[in-house]
Kinemage of the C-alpha trace (Angstrom):
@kinemage 1
@onewidth
@group {chain A} dominant
@subgroup {mainchain}
@vectorlist {calphas} color= white
{ca met a 1} P -19.970 4.994 35.506
{ca lys a 2} L -16.758 6.197 33.905
{ca thr a 3} L -15.820 5.168 30.372
{ca lys a 4} L -12.267 4.261 29.570
{ca arg a 5} L -10.448 6.527 27.155
{ca arg a 6} L -7.935 4.999 24.789
{ca thr a 7} L -5.183 6.713 22.912
{ca lys a 8} L -3.746 5.194 19.768
{ca ile a 9} L -0.146 6.118 18.875
{ca thr a 10} L 1.233 5.491 15.404
{ca val a 11} L 4.929 5.670 14.765
{ca glu a 12} L 6.309 6.063 11.257
{ca lys a 13} L 9.996 5.469 10.482
{ca his a 14} L 11.700 6.895 7.413
{ca glu a 15} L 15.305 6.138 6.491
{ca val a 16} L 17.536 7.770 3.912
{ca tyr a 17} L 20.616 5.942 2.610
{ca val a 18} L 23.425 7.820 0.925
{ca ile a 19} L 25.839 5.709 -1.084
{ca arg a 20} L 28.930 7.408 -2.365
{ca arg a 21} L 30.753 5.730 -5.211
{ca ser a 22} L 33.405 6.399 -7.769
{ca arg a 23} L 32.418 8.007 -11.067
{ca lys a 24} L 33.615 4.906 -12.839
{ca leu a 25} L 30.283 3.035 -12.524
{ca gly a 26} L 28.033 6.058 -13.086
{ca cys a 27} L 24.314 6.091 -12.385
{ca val a 28} L 22.096 3.342 -13.772
{ca leu a 29} L 18.373 3.667 -13.069
{ca cys a 30} L 15.975 0.733 -12.460
{ca asn a 31} L 13.855 0.232 -15.580
{ca glu a 32} L 11.085 -1.566 -13.644
{ca cys a 33} L 10.396 0.936 -10.858
{ca pro a 34} L 7.753 3.625 -11.407
{ca glu a 35} L 10.064 6.299 -9.880
{ca pro a 36} L 13.744 6.835 -10.603
{ca val a 37} L 15.904 4.611 -8.402
{ca ala a 38} L 19.676 4.308 -8.804
{ca leu a 39} L 20.823 0.708 -8.876
{ca val a 40} L 23.602 -0.459 -6.505
{ca thr a 41} L 26.294 -3.120 -6.677
{ca leu a 42} L 26.046 -6.371 -4.757
{ca asp a 43} L 28.552 -5.144 -2.119
{ca glu a 44} L 26.523 -1.951 -1.588
{ca ala a 45} L 23.297 -3.981 -1.392
{ca val a 46} L 24.817 -6.251 1.286
{ca lys a 47} L 25.890 -3.214 3.392
{ca val a 48} L 22.548 -1.447 3.043
{ca ser a 49} L 20.342 -4.431 3.703
{ca gly a 50} L 22.418 -6.444 6.179
{ca met a 51} L 21.590 -9.567 4.171
{ca ser a 52} L 24.187 -12.022 2.837
{ca ser a 53} L 25.134 -12.003 -0.838
{ca arg a 54} L 23.619 -15.513 -1.165
{ca ala a 55} L 20.273 -14.298 0.240
{ca ile a 56} L 20.263 -11.452 -2.254
{ca tyr a 57} L 21.089 -13.809 -5.136
{ca arg a 58} L 18.166 -16.019 -4.026
{ca leu a 59} L 15.811 -13.008 -4.205
{ca ile a 60} L 17.075 -12.225 -7.711
{ca glu a 61} L 16.593 -15.828 -8.822
{ca glu a 62} L 13.054 -15.774 -7.417
{ca gly a 63} L 12.329 -12.564 -9.278
{ca arg a 64} L 11.483 -10.779 -6.009
{ca ile a 65} L 13.903 -7.879 -6.548
{ca his a 66} L 14.838 -5.931 -9.629
{ca phe a 67} L 18.210 -6.653 -11.178
{ca ala a 68} L 20.100 -5.359 -14.221
{ca glu a 69} L 23.503 -6.062 -15.763
{ca thr a 70} L 25.772 -3.473 -17.375
{ca ala a 71} L 27.505 -3.972 -20.716
{ca asp a 72} L 30.676 -4.645 -18.687
{ca gly a 73} L 28.902 -7.566 -16.894
{ca val a 74} L 28.514 -5.774 -13.555
{ca gly a 75} L 25.323 -6.902 -11.783
{ca leu a 76} L 23.262 -4.115 -10.241
{ca ile a 77} L 20.419 -4.394 -7.750
{ca cys a 78} L 17.412 -2.145 -7.136
{ca pro a 79} L 17.654 -0.995 -3.502
{ca ala a 80} L 13.976 -0.036 -3.391
{ca thr a 81} L 12.774 -3.597 -4.018
{ca leu a 82} L 15.580 -5.056 -1.878
{ca leu a 83} L 14.706 -2.918 1.186
{ca ala a 84} L 11.027 -3.744 0.749
{ca arg a 85} L 11.991 -7.391 1.472
{ca val a 86} L 14.028 -6.596 4.560
C-alpha cells in the first residue's frame, strides 16, 4: 500500500516603501516603536496604505497606530503600526 506524500509550501512577502519628501519636514522618529521608524504625513500614509484619511484618523483615535504632532502642528503617523493594520 502506497502512502501519500505531502509537500508544504510557505510563501513570505516582504515590501519596502521609499518615501521621498522635501527637507522642510525633516525626519521625525516614532518614540513608541522599539526600532527607528520615520513618521509620515497623513497624505503619505494614505498613499502607502490605500486607506482613507478618515479610516486612518479612526485608528489614531482608537490608539491602534502611533501618532505624533510636530511643534508646527503637523500630524505624523507611524507607518510600521499603520501597515500592521492593513
